[in-house]
C-alpha positions as CSV (number, residue, x, y, z in Angstrom):
1,M,-5.9,45.0,12.1
2,K,-5.3,46.9,8.7
3,A,-6.2,45.6,5.7
4,D,-3.6,43.7,3.7
5,I,-2.9,46.1,0.5
6,L,-2.6,42.9,-2.6
7,I,-1.3,44.8,-5.4
8,L,-1.5,43.4,-8.7
9,C,2.2,44.0,-10.8
10,G,2.2,40.7,-13.2
11,G,1.4,41.8,-16.3
12,K,4.2,42.4,-19.6
13,G,2.8,45.9,-20.2
14,S,2.7,45.1,-23.7
15,R,0.8,48.6,-24.9
16,I,2.9,50.8,-22.8
17,K,6.1,49.0,-23.8
18,P,6.5,51.6,-27.0
19,I,6.6,54.4,-24.7
20,I,8.5,53.4,-20.9
21,G,10.4,50.9,-22.7
22,D,11.8,47.5,-20.9
23,I,10.7,48.3,-17.5
24,P,8.1,46.9,-16.0
25,K,4.7,49.1,-15.7
26,C,4.5,50.0,-12.0
27,L,8.2,51.3,-12.4
28,A,7.0,53.8,-15.1
29,P,8.2,57.2,-14.1
30,I,5.9,59.4,-13.0
31,A,6.7,63.0,-12.2
32,G,10.1,61.8,-11.6
33,K,9.3,59.2,-9.5
34,P,8.0,55.5,-10.1
35,F,4.4,54.6,-10.4
36,I,4.2,52.1,-7.5
37,C,5.9,54.5,-5.2
38,H,2.4,57.0,-5.9
39,L,0.6,54.2,-4.9
40,L,2.3,53.5,-1.8
41,D,2.7,56.9,-0.7
42,Q,-0.9,56.9,-0.6
43,F,-1.9,53.9,1.2
44,E,1.2,54.6,3.7
45,S,-0.6,57.8,4.0
46,Q,-3.5,56.2,5.1
47,G,-2.2,54.1,7.6
48,F,-1.8,50.6,5.4
49,G,1.4,49.0,6.1
50,R,1.4,45.6,5.1
51,F,1.9,45.3,1.2
52,I,1.3,41.7,-1.0
53,F,2.7,42.4,-4.5
54,L,1.7,40.0,-7.0
55,L,4.6,39.2,-9.3
56,G,5.2,37.9,-12.7
57,H,6.7,39.0,-15.6
58,K,10.1,40.7,-14.4
59,S,9.3,40.5,-10.7
60,E,12.9,40.5,-10.3
61,R,13.4,44.1,-11.0
62,I,10.4,45.0,-8.9
63,I,11.6,43.2,-6.0
64,K,14.9,44.6,-6.2
65,Y,13.5,48.5,-6.5
66,L,11.5,48.3,-3.6
67,Q,14.2,46.6,-1.8
68,D,16.8,49.1,-2.7
69,H,14.5,51.9,-2.5
70,R,11.6,51.8,0.0
71,P,13.1,50.8,2.9
72,G,10.9,51.6,5.6
73,E,8.2,50.4,8.3
74,S,5.9,49.1,5.9
75,E,6.3,45.1,5.4
76,Y,6.4,44.4,1.8
77,V,5.8,40.5,1.0
78,Y,6.1,38.7,-2.8
79,S,4.2,36.1,-4.2
80,V,6.1,35.3,-7.7
81,E,3.5,33.3,-10.1
82,P,5.1,30.2,-11.4
83,H,3.7,31.1,-14.9
84,P,1.2,33.8,-15.6
85,L,-2.1,33.1,-13.8
86,G,-4.3,36.0,-14.1
87,A,-5.6,38.5,-11.6
88,A,-7.8,35.7,-10.0
89,G,-5.4,33.0,-10.3
90,A,-2.6,35.4,-8.8
91,I,-4.9,36.2,-5.6
92,F,-5.1,32.5,-4.8
93,N,-1.4,31.5,-5.6
94,A,-1.0,34.6,-2.3
95,R,-3.8,32.9,0.0
96,D,-1.2,31.8,2.5
97,L,0.0,35.2,2.8
98,I,-2.4,37.1,3.7
99,K,-2.9,37.9,7.4
100,S,-6.1,40.5,7.3
101,G,-9.6,38.9,7.6
102,V,-10.3,41.7,5.0
103,Y,-7.9,42.8,2.2
104,I,-7.4,45.1,-0.4
105,V,-6.6,44.1,-4.0
106,V,-5.3,46.8,-6.8
107,N,-4.1,47.0,-10.1
108,G,-0.5,48.3,-10.1
109,D,-0.9,50.1,-12.8
110,T,-3.8,52.3,-11.4
111,F,-4.2,54.9,-9.1
112,C,-7.8,56.0,-7.9
113,D,-7.9,59.0,-5.1
114,V,-10.0,57.4,-2.6
115,D,-10.2,57.1,1.0
116,Y,-9.7,53.1,1.4
117,N,-10.5,53.2,4.9
118,K,-13.7,54.4,4.3
119,L,-13.9,51.4,1.3
120,V,-12.9,49.4,4.2
121,L,-15.7,50.0,6.7
122,I,-18.3,49.8,4.4
123,H,-17.1,46.8,3.1
124,R,-17.5,45.6,7.1
125,V,-21.0,47.2,8.1
126,V,-22.2,45.3,4.3
127,N,-20.8,42.1,5.5
128,P,-20.7,42.2,8.8
129,H,-19.6,38.6,9.1
130,S,-16.0,38.9,6.5
131,G,-13.5,37.7,8.0
132,S,-14.8,35.3,10.3
133,E,-17.2,33.3,7.8
134,H,-17.1,32.4,4.4
135,L,-20.1,33.9,2.8
136,Y,-18.8,33.6,-0.6
137,R,-16.8,31.1,-2.2
138,G,-15.4,32.9,-5.0
139,V,-12.6,35.2,-6.2
140,S,-13.6,38.0,-8.2
141,T,-12.5,37.3,-12.1
142,G,-13.5,40.5,-13.8
143,I,-17.1,39.3,-13.8
144,F,-19.7,42.0,-12.5
145,V,-23.2,41.7,-12.1
146,L,-24.9,45.1,-12.2
147,D,-28.1,46.3,-12.4
148,K,-29.1,48.2,-15.8
149,D,-30.7,50.9,-13.8
150,W,-27.6,52.0,-12.0
151,L,-25.8,52.9,-15.3
152,N,-28.1,55.4,-15.8
153,T,-26.7,56.7,-12.2
154,A,-23.4,55.5,-11.8
155,E,-21.0,58.4,-11.8
156,I,-17.1,58.1,-11.1
157,S,-16.8,60.8,-8.2
158,V,-12.9,60.3,-7.7
159,P,-10.2,60.5,-10.2
160,F,-8.9,57.9,-11.5
161,Y,-5.5,56.7,-13.8
162,D,-4.6,54.0,-15.3
163,I,-1.0,54.1,-17.4
164,G,-1.3,50.4,-18.3
165,T,-1.9,52.2,-22.1
166,P,-0.2,55.4,-23.6
167,E,-2.9,57.4,-23.5
168,G,-3.3,57.0,-19.8
169,Y,0.7,57.3,-19.0
170,N,0.7,60.3,-20.9
171,L,-1.9,62.0,-18.9
172,V,-0.1,61.4,-15.7
173,K,3.8,61.5,-16.8
174,D,4.1,64.7,-15.4
175,G,1.9,64.1,-12.4
176,F,-1.5,63.4,-11.4
177,P,-3.8,66.5,-12.5
178,E,-5.7,66.9,-9.3
179,R,-2.8,66.9,-6.8
180,K,0.2,68.8,-8.2
181,K,1.5,71.5,-6.1
């Protein structure tokens, strides 16, 4: 079974509101179509087909857009927060909707041009019991424990775009630089 894709789309988009107005960040136009469509196209082109949208602010607009403009073979499931829960809370809130043993969580305003199938494979090799045993009892809350030496050698080797800020949005509003054809 392919991994479920959880997409965090619950934020208010306060920093980018002066540029995109009153629309949810994931619906911000990039090269003529909403950002979320670029994200979904990327995952669907890699064979993923089940998406769980973790929603909060303006959830009804996101759901309506997807229902009206993204019909097809992919399955869309919606988890709407009763009040702002943060990333970890949104994931926990959606726990009963997750069908796959391994799942991917991405921000609905961030695009990283990677092969997600390889990431899942690496995860399964490194954590061979994932999906069948609970090796870890936590949820990522944005806290990372790293070796300082890693910072000296770390490289971002794939294109990465975050439209959550005016600078990030302006960089890609006409299209992703490496993907323009």
